[in-house]
C-alpha positions as CSV (number, residue, x, y, z in Angstrom):
1,M,6.7,13.3,-13.8
2,R,10.0,13.1,-12.0
3,M,9.8,11.7,-8.5
4,S,11.5,9.4,-6.0
5,L,10.2,7.0,-3.4
6,V,10.7,9.7,-0.7
7,Q,9.2,12.5,-2.8
8,N,6.4,10.3,-4.3
9,R,4.2,12.5,-6.5
10,S,2.0,9.6,-7.9
11,A,-1.3,11.0,-6.5
12,E,-0.6,14.3,-8.2
13,L,0.2,12.6,-11.4
14,W,-2.9,10.5,-11.4
15,R,-5.2,13.4,-10.4
16,S,-4.0,15.3,-13.4
17,F,-4.1,12.3,-15.8
18,R,-7.5,10.6,-15.1
19,P,-9.7,13.5,-16.4
20,L,-7.6,13.7,-19.6
21,A,-7.8,9.9,-20.2
22,Q,-11.6,10.0,-20.3
23,H,-11.4,12.0,-23.6
24,V,-9.2,9.6,-25.5
25,E,-10.9,8.2,-28.6
26,G,-9.6,4.8,-29.7
27,R,-8.8,3.7,-26.2
28,V,-8.3,-0.1,-25.8
29,G,-9.7,-1.6,-22.6
30,D,-10.3,0.3,-19.4
31,D,-7.1,-0.5,-17.5
32,F,-4.5,2.1,-16.5
33,F,-0.7,1.7,-16.6
34,S,1.8,3.1,-14.2
35,V,5.1,3.2,-16.0
36,Q,8.5,3.8,-14.4
37,I,11.6,4.7,-16.3
38,Y,14.7,4.3,-14.3
39,D,17.2,6.4,-16.3
40,N,20.0,6.0,-13.8
41,P,21.9,2.9,-14.7
42,D,22.8,2.3,-11.0
43,Y,19.2,2.5,-9.8
44,F,18.9,-1.1,-8.8
45,S,22.5,-1.7,-7.7
46,A,22.1,0.0,-4.3
47,Y,18.8,0.9,-2.6
48,N,18.3,4.6,-2.3
49,P,14.8,5.8,-1.8
50,E,15.8,9.4,-2.8
51,R,17.0,8.3,-6.3
52,E,14.7,9.9,-8.9
53,F,13.0,8.2,-11.8
54,T,10.2,9.2,-14.2
55,R,6.7,7.9,-13.8
56,W,4.0,8.0,-16.5
57,A,0.3,7.5,-16.0
58,A,-0.9,5.8,-19.1
59,I,-3.7,4.1,-21.0
60,E,-3.5,1.8,-24.1
61,F,-4.9,3.1,-27.4
62,G,-5.3,1.5,-30.8
63,E,-3.1,2.1,-33.8
64,G,-4.0,5.3,-35.6
65,A,-5.8,6.8,-32.6
66,E,-5.2,10.5,-32.1
67,V,-3.5,11.6,-28.9
68,A,-5.7,13.9,-26.8
69,S,-4.5,17.4,-26.1
70,G,-2.3,17.5,-23.1
71,L,-1.1,13.9,-23.5
72,Q,2.0,12.4,-25.0
73,P,2.4,9.0,-26.6
74,L,4.7,6.4,-25.0
75,I,5.6,3.3,-26.8
76,L,7.1,0.5,-24.7
77,P,9.9,-1.5,-26.3
78,E,9.3,-5.2,-26.7
79,G,11.2,-7.8,-24.7
80,E,10.9,-10.3,-21.9
81,Y,9.0,-9.3,-18.8
82,A,8.7,-11.1,-15.4
83,V,5.0,-10.7,-14.4
84,F,3.7,-10.8,-10.8
85,D,0.3,-10.3,-9.3
86,Y,0.3,-8.1,-6.2
87,Q,-2.5,-7.5,-3.7
88,G,-2.1,-4.9,-1.0
89,L,-1.3,-1.3,-0.2
90,P,1.4,0.4,-2.3
91,S,3.2,1.3,1.0
92,E,3.7,-2.5,1.7
93,F,5.0,-3.2,-1.8
94,G,8.6,-2.8,-0.8
95,T,8.8,-6.2,1.0
96,F,7.3,-7.9,-2.1
97,A,9.7,-6.0,-4.4
98,R,12.8,-7.0,-2.3
99,E,11.8,-10.6,-2.6
100,I,11.5,-10.3,-6.4
101,Y,14.8,-8.4,-6.9
102,S,17.0,-10.2,-4.3
103,R,15.7,-13.8,-4.6
104,I,13.2,-14.6,-7.4
105,L,14.9,-12.9,-10.3
106,P,18.5,-14.0,-9.4
107,Q,17.4,-17.6,-8.8
108,A,15.8,-17.6,-12.3
109,G,19.1,-16.3,-13.8
110,K,17.5,-12.9,-14.6
111,K,18.1,-9.3,-13.7
112,P,16.2,-6.1,-14.4
113,D,16.6,-4.8,-18.0
114,D,17.1,-1.2,-19.0
115,R,13.5,-0.8,-20.3
116,P,10.4,0.7,-18.7
117,H,8.8,-1.2,-15.8
118,Y,5.0,-1.0,-15.4
119,E,2.0,-2.0,-13.4
120,I,-1.4,-2.7,-14.8
121,I,-4.2,-1.4,-12.6
122,G,-8.0,-1.7,-13.2
123,P,-10.4,1.2,-13.4
124,A,-11.6,0.7,-9.9
125,Y,-8.2,0.6,-8.3
126,R,-7.8,2.5,-5.0
127,P,-4.4,2.9,-3.5
128,D,-5.9,3.1,0.0
129,D,-7.6,-0.3,-0.3
130,P,-5.6,-3.2,1.3
131,S,-7.3,-5.6,-1.2
132,A,-6.3,-3.6,-4.3
133,E,-4.8,-5.7,-7.0
134,E,-2.3,-4.9,-9.7
135,T,-0.1,-6.8,-12.2
136,I,3.6,-6.0,-11.9
137,C,5.7,-6.2,-15.1
138,I,9.4,-6.1,-14.8
139,P,11.6,-6.1,-17.9
140,V,14.3,-8.8,-17.5
141,C,17.4,-10.1,-19.3
142,K,19.9,-12.9,-18.5
143,I,22.4,-12.3,-15.8
């Protein structure tokens, strides 16, 4: 689903996806994945909350599993990822993200790579819970 930070349609995406995900045979684990594809090469060069990207709601399934009706497969390309644990509200993630992109990655000699970014969220995740936890996976390459 296309969206921006200003026109965030995540709740709509997850409401439509969760019922379909229950019917996938061959599912691996019970985690969910929020996948962002930033198809604008300048997405990270200058902050613009109106810049659009594509968000996928996803689950992992085993090789050979059939994709349920209404769903599409998404295969993430391999490569190096910087992984961070985050606890808090999605609305407060911006401060954490600025620290990652402006300080942590550059100090490590890394920059975001042109591959999908994703978060791993557990089955009981609630975006309105200040103690909600997720794992942030950012594709990286050398500066």
